[in-house]
C-alpha positions as CSV (number, residue, x, y, z in Angstrom):
1,M,38.5,5.6,0.8
2,A,35.1,6.9,-0.3
3,T,34.1,10.3,1.1
4,I,30.9,12.3,1.2
5,A,32.4,14.6,-1.5
6,D,32.7,11.6,-3.8
7,A,28.9,11.5,-4.0
8,T,29.1,14.4,-6.4
9,D,31.4,12.5,-8.8
10,H,30.0,12.2,-12.3
11,R,31.2,8.7,-13.1
12,E,28.9,6.1,-14.4
13,P,27.6,3.6,-11.7
14,T,28.7,0.0,-11.7
15,A,26.5,-3.0,-11.0
16,S,28.5,-3.9,-7.9
17,S,28.1,-0.4,-6.4
18,L,24.4,-0.3,-7.0
19,A,23.6,-3.8,-6.0
20,P,23.5,-3.2,-2.2
21,I,21.2,-0.2,-2.7
22,R,18.8,-2.3,-4.8
23,V,18.8,-5.0,-2.2
24,W,18.1,-2.5,0.5
25,L,15.2,-0.9,-1.4
26,Y,13.6,-4.3,-2.1
27,V,13.9,-5.2,1.6
28,V,12.1,-2.0,2.4
29,A,9.5,-2.8,-0.2
30,A,8.9,-6.2,1.4
31,L,8.4,-4.5,4.8
32,I,5.8,-2.2,3.2
33,V,4.0,-5.2,1.9
34,A,4.0,-6.7,5.4
35,M,2.7,-3.3,6.7
36,V,-0.1,-3.3,4.2
37,V,-1.2,-6.8,5.3
38,V,-1.0,-5.9,9.0
39,G,-2.9,-2.7,8.3
40,G,-5.6,-4.8,6.7
41,A,-5.8,-7.1,9.7
42,T,-6.0,-4.0,11.9
43,R,-9.0,-2.8,9.9
44,L,-10.7,-6.2,9.6
45,T,-10.4,-6.9,13.3
46,E,-11.7,-3.4,14.1
47,S,-8.6,-2.7,16.1
48,G,-7.6,0.7,14.6
49,L,-9.1,2.9,17.3
50,S,-7.7,1.0,20.3
51,I,-4.7,3.4,20.7
52,T,-6.2,6.9,21.1
53,E,-3.0,8.9,21.2
54,W,-0.2,9.6,18.7
55,Q,3.2,9.3,20.4
56,P,5.7,8.8,17.6
57,I,8.6,8.1,20.0
58,H,7.2,7.1,23.4
59,G,4.4,5.0,21.7
60,V,6.9,2.4,20.7
61,I,6.8,1.0,24.2
62,P,3.5,-0.8,25.0
63,P,1.9,-0.9,28.4
64,L,4.2,-2.9,30.8
65,S,2.3,-3.0,34.0
66,A,-1.3,-3.7,35.1
67,A,-1.7,0.0,35.9
68,E,-0.5,1.1,32.4
69,W,-2.9,-1.3,30.8
70,Q,-5.8,0.0,32.9
71,D,-4.9,3.6,31.9
72,E,-4.8,2.6,28.2
73,F,-8.1,0.9,28.5
74,A,-9.6,3.8,30.3
75,R,-8.7,6.1,27.4
76,Y,-10.3,3.7,24.9
77,Q,-13.5,3.7,27.0
78,Q,-13.9,7.4,26.4
79,I,-14.4,7.1,22.6
80,P,-17.7,6.4,20.8
81,E,-16.6,3.0,19.5
82,Y,-16.4,1.7,23.1
83,R,-19.5,3.4,24.4
84,L,-21.8,2.5,21.4
85,I,-20.4,-0.8,20.2
86,N,-17.9,-2.4,22.6
87,R,-19.4,-1.4,26.0
88,G,-18.7,-4.2,28.5
89,M,-15.5,-5.3,26.7
90,T,-13.0,-6.9,29.1
91,L,-9.4,-5.9,29.5
92,S,-8.4,-9.1,27.9
93,E,-10.5,-8.4,24.9
94,F,-9.1,-4.9,24.7
95,K,-5.6,-6.3,24.6
96,G,-6.6,-8.4,21.6
97,I,-7.4,-5.3,19.5
98,F,-4.6,-3.2,21.1
99,W,-1.8,-5.5,19.9
100,W,-2.9,-5.3,16.3
101,E,-2.8,-1.6,16.2
102,W,0.4,-1.5,18.2
103,A,2.0,-3.9,15.8
104,H,0.9,-1.8,12.8
105,R,2.4,1.4,14.3
106,F,5.6,-0.4,15.4
107,L,6.1,-1.8,11.9
108,G,5.7,1.7,10.5
109,R,8.4,3.0,12.9
110,F,10.6,0.1,12.0
111,I,10.3,0.8,8.3
112,G,11.3,4.4,8.9
113,V,14.4,3.3,10.7
114,A,15.1,0.6,8.1
115,F,15.0,3.2,5.4
116,L,16.7,6.1,7.1
117,V,19.8,4.4,8.7
118,P,21.0,2.7,5.4
119,L,20.2,5.9,3.5
120,I,22.5,7.9,5.8
121,W,25.2,5.3,5.5
122,F,25.0,5.0,1.7
123,W,25.1,8.8,1.4
124,A,27.9,9.2,3.9
125,T,30.1,6.6,2.1
126,G,29.5,8.3,-1.2
127,R,27.4,5.6,-2.9
128,I,24.5,7.9,-3.7
129,G,24.9,10.5,-6.4
130,R,23.1,13.8,-6.9
131,S,20.5,12.3,-9.2
132,L,19.4,9.5,-6.9
133,A,19.6,11.4,-3.5
134,P,16.5,13.6,-4.1
135,Q,14.4,10.5,-5.0
136,L,15.4,8.7,-1.9
137,A,14.9,11.8,0.3
138,G,11.5,12.3,-1.3
139,I,10.5,8.7,-0.5
140,F,11.6,9.2,3.1
141,I,9.5,12.4,3.4
142,L,6.5,10.6,2.0
143,G,7.0,7.9,4.7
144,G,6.9,10.6,7.4
145,L,3.8,12.0,5.7
146,Q,2.2,8.6,5.8
147,G,2.6,8.4,9.5
148,A,0.8,11.8,9.9
149,V,-1.9,10.6,7.5
150,G,-2.3,7.5,9.6
151,W,-3.0,9.5,12.7
152,W,-5.3,11.9,10.7
153,M,-7.3,8.8,9.8
154,V,-7.4,7.4,13.3
155,A,-8.4,10.9,14.7
156,S,-11.5,10.8,12.5
157,G,-13.0,8.0,14.7
158,L,-12.2,9.3,18.1
159,S,-14.8,12.0,18.8
160,E,-18.1,11.5,16.8
161,R,-17.8,8.4,14.7
162,T,-17.5,4.7,15.7
163,D,-15.1,4.0,12.9
164,V,-12.6,5.9,10.8
165,S,-13.5,8.0,7.8
166,Q,-13.5,5.9,4.6
167,Y,-12.1,8.9,2.7
168,R,-9.1,9.1,5.1
169,L,-8.7,5.3,5.1
170,A,-8.5,5.3,1.3
171,V,-5.9,8.1,1.2
172,H,-3.8,6.2,3.8
173,L,-4.0,3.0,1.8
174,T,-3.3,4.7,-1.5
175,L,-0.3,6.6,-0.2
176,A,1.2,3.3,1.2
177,F,0.9,1.8,-2.3
178,G,2.3,4.9,-3.8
179,I,5.4,4.7,-1.6
180,L,5.8,1.0,-2.5
181,A,5.5,1.8,-6.2
182,L,8.2,4.6,-6.0
183,I,10.6,2.3,-4.2
184,V,10.1,-0.5,-6.8
185,W,10.5,2.1,-9.6
186,V,13.8,3.4,-8.3
187,A,15.1,-0.1,-7.4
188,R,14.2,-1.5,-10.8
189,G,15.9,1.5,-12.5
190,L,19.1,0.6,-10.7
191,A,19.4,-2.7,-12.5
192,P,22.4,-3.1,-14.8
193,R,20.5,-2.4,-18.0
194,A,20.9,0.6,-20.3
195,T,18.0,0.2,-22.8
196,P,14.3,-0.6,-22.5
197,V,13.4,-4.2,-22.8
198,A,10.6,-3.5,-25.4
199,P,9.7,-0.8,-27.9
200,P,8.2,2.3,-26.2
201,E,4.9,2.0,-28.1
202,G,3.4,-0.1,-25.4
203,R,4.4,2.3,-22.6
204,G,1.2,4.3,-22.6
205,L,-1.0,1.2,-22.0
206,S,1.4,0.0,-19.3
207,A,1.1,3.4,-17.6
208,A,-2.7,3.4,-17.9
209,I,-2.8,0.0,-16.1
210,V,-0.7,1.4,-13.3
211,A,-2.9,4.5,-13.0
212,L,-6.0,2.4,-13.0
213,L,-4.5,0.1,-10.4
214,F,-4.2,3.1,-8.1
215,V,-7.8,4.0,-8.7
216,Q,-8.7,0.4,-7.7
217,V,-6.6,0.7,-4.6
218,F,-8.4,3.9,-3.6
219,L,-11.8,2.2,-4.3
220,G,-10.6,-0.8,-2.2
221,G,-10.0,1.6,0.7
222,I,-13.5,3.0,0.3
223,V,-14.9,-0.6,0.2
224,A,-13.0,-1.4,3.4
225,G,-14.1,1.8,5.1
226,L,-17.8,1.2,4.3
227,D,-17.6,-2.6,5.0
228,A,-19.0,-2.7,1.4
229,G,-17.5,-6.2,0.9
230,L,-20.4,-7.6,2.9
231,I,-23.2,-5.9,0.9
232,S,-23.5,-8.7,-1.6
233,A,-22.1,-12.2,-1.3
234,T,-22.8,-13.4,-4.8
235,W,-20.9,-13.5,-8.1
236,P,-21.0,-12.7,-11.0
237,T,-24.2,-10.8,-10.2
238,M,-24.9,-8.8,-7.1
239,D,-27.8,-10.7,-5.5
240,G,-29.1,-11.7,-8.9
241,Q,-28.7,-8.3,-10.6
242,W,-26.0,-7.3,-13.0
243,I,-26.7,-3.7,-12.2
244,P,-28.0,-3.7,-8.6
245,D,-30.7,-1.4,-7.2
246,G,-29.6,1.4,-5.0
247,L,-26.5,2.5,-7.0
248,W,-27.4,6.2,-7.1
249,V,-29.7,6.8,-4.1
250,V,-27.5,9.4,-2.4
251,E,-27.5,13.1,-3.4
252,P,-25.6,14.6,-5.0
253,W,-24.8,11.6,-7.3
254,W,-21.0,11.7,-6.8
255,R,-21.3,10.9,-3.1
256,N,-22.5,7.4,-4.0
257,I,-19.0,6.6,-5.2
258,F,-17.6,7.3,-1.8
259,E,-20.5,6.8,0.6
260,N,-22.8,4.2,-0.8
261,P,-21.7,0.6,0.0
262,V,-23.6,-0.8,-3.0
263,T,-21.9,1.6,-5.4
264,A,-18.5,1.0,-3.8
265,Q,-18.6,-2.7,-4.3
266,F,-20.1,-2.4,-7.8
267,D,-17.3,0.0,-8.8
268,H,-14.6,-2.1,-7.3
269,R,-15.8,-5.1,-9.3
270,L,-16.1,-3.1,-12.5
271,V,-12.6,-1.7,-12.4
272,A,-11.3,-5.2,-11.8
273,Y,-12.8,-6.3,-15.0
274,V,-11.4,-3.3,-16.9
275,L,-8.0,-4.0,-15.5
276,L,-8.1,-7.6,-16.6
277,V,-9.1,-6.6,-20.2
278,L,-6.3,-3.9,-20.4
279,A,-3.7,-6.3,-19.1
280,A,-4.8,-9.0,-21.6
281,V,-4.5,-6.4,-24.5
282,N,-1.1,-5.3,-23.1
283,A,0.1,-8.9,-23.1
284,V,-1.0,-9.5,-26.7
285,R,0.7,-6.3,-27.8
286,A,3.9,-7.3,-25.9
287,R,4.2,-10.7,-27.6
288,G,7.6,-11.2,-29.3
289,T,9.2,-8.4,-27.3
290,G,11.4,-8.4,-24.1
291,A,8.3,-7.3,-22.2
292,A,6.3,-10.3,-23.0
293,R,7.1,-12.2,-19.8
294,G,6.3,-9.3,-17.6
295,A,3.1,-8.6,-19.4
296,A,2.0,-12.3,-19.0
297,L,2.9,-12.2,-15.4
298,L,0.8,-9.1,-14.9
299,V,-2.2,-10.9,-16.4
300,A,-1.7,-13.9,-14.2
301,V,-1.4,-11.8,-11.0
302,L,-4.4,-9.7,-11.8
303,A,-6.5,-12.8,-12.6
304,A,-5.4,-14.4,-9.3
305,Q,-6.2,-11.2,-7.5
306,A,-9.7,-11.1,-9.0
307,G,-10.2,-14.7,-8.0
308,I,-9.2,-14.0,-4.4
309,G,-11.5,-11.0,-4.4
310,I,-14.4,-13.1,-5.6
311,A,-13.7,-15.7,-2.9
312,A,-13.6,-13.0,-0.2
313,I,-17.0,-11.7,-1.3
314,V,-18.7,-15.0,-1.7
315,H,-17.4,-16.3,1.7
316,E,-18.3,-12.9,3.4
317,M,-14.8,-11.6,4.0
318,P,-13.0,-14.3,6.1
319,L,-9.9,-12.8,7.6
320,A,-7.4,-15.0,5.9
321,V,-8.9,-14.6,2.4
322,A,-9.3,-10.8,2.9
323,L,-5.7,-10.4,3.9
324,L,-4.6,-12.5,1.0
325,H,-6.5,-10.1,-1.2
326,Q,-4.7,-7.2,0.4
327,F,-1.4,-8.9,-0.2
328,G,-2.4,-9.6,-3.8
329,G,-3.1,-5.9,-4.4
330,A,0.5,-5.1,-3.3
331,V,1.9,-7.8,-5.6
332,A,-0.1,-6.5,-8.5
333,V,1.2,-3.0,-8.0
334,I,4.8,-4.3,-7.8
335,V,4.5,-6.3,-11.0
336,A,2.7,-3.5,-12.9
337,V,5.3,-0.9,-11.8
338,A,8.2,-3.2,-12.6
339,H,6.7,-3.9,-16.0
340,L,6.3,-0.2,-16.7
341,R,9.8,0.6,-15.6
342,D,11.2,-2.1,-17.9
343,R,9.4,-0.4,-20.8
344,S,10.5,3.1,-19.9
345,G,14.1,3.4,-21.1
346,A,17.4,3.7,-19.4
347,P,17.7,3.3,-15.7
348,V,18.1,6.1,-13.3
349,R,21.6,7.6,-13.4
350,A,22.6,7.0,-9.8
351,L,26.2,8.0,-9.3
352,A,28.4,5.4,-7.8
353,A,31.2,6.0,-5.3
354,R,34.7,6.2,-6.6
355,P,36.5,3.0,-5.8
356,A,38.3,3.1,-2.4
């Protein structure tokens, strides 16, 4: 029977011993994608400030009585968003925004449990070796940090602002995508493959695409935080201009990138075009190699994501299209990271348990 001590065994892993771990990691990745979409809905419905306290344990239980609902509503009525924007909101209307934020937080807690409990079981049964354990532990720690960053973001809108800081929103979103990317990287590396699927010459370009995707995710967070998607509803120009007026009106100049809605939307568009070009070049360079299919899929996903983004802008950010764009961003990161992992050599040496 496998024991904890067997986790230190130096035997090579087998596909059968690593398969359950891969499945578990992909399930967690799917939950994170769902979390990203629910988080987008929370932002787009302006529900993120409806819960004004951070109670990691007790907060899992929503209000269960009329008195508890009134108490929760009374706390919301103390913040600037209610006083300056939503004054006169009914309790029924408050419940509508409360449930989005509660669902977002509940899903975050559920993901934590869905990661931690199997992690403990796999470790206790000797299925996780010394090389894999630190990676999984690091992902769990980042998940906990993400919860703290989420509250840090919400806290920015509870005292002086009527919304959350776009800086903190962008950090929160980017960290979520970072955790997703790490999980996909590790899971992909546990596949029964001992060599890269393509020559390593294209690895640098694949890595550059992943890096630029994360820049794009951060810029997307800035766009969301500034409601910059509503600044211009035309494409391919912005209100008839290829380079719109008002790009650099804020001083110092660098603040325009993070605080000027016109610049935020323009930058988000520009990076999308650069990503498409890089992905196309990468696909051409990957022709005739084992990475060709992944490179072609990446081009298709990024093109679809760009199309969804254009539709969201032109139709002034309808909820369904905007959420599809959020989902598409997660899919793009998954495909890009998997493609890079496939081009990066031998999989992680995760030590398997000794047969029972």
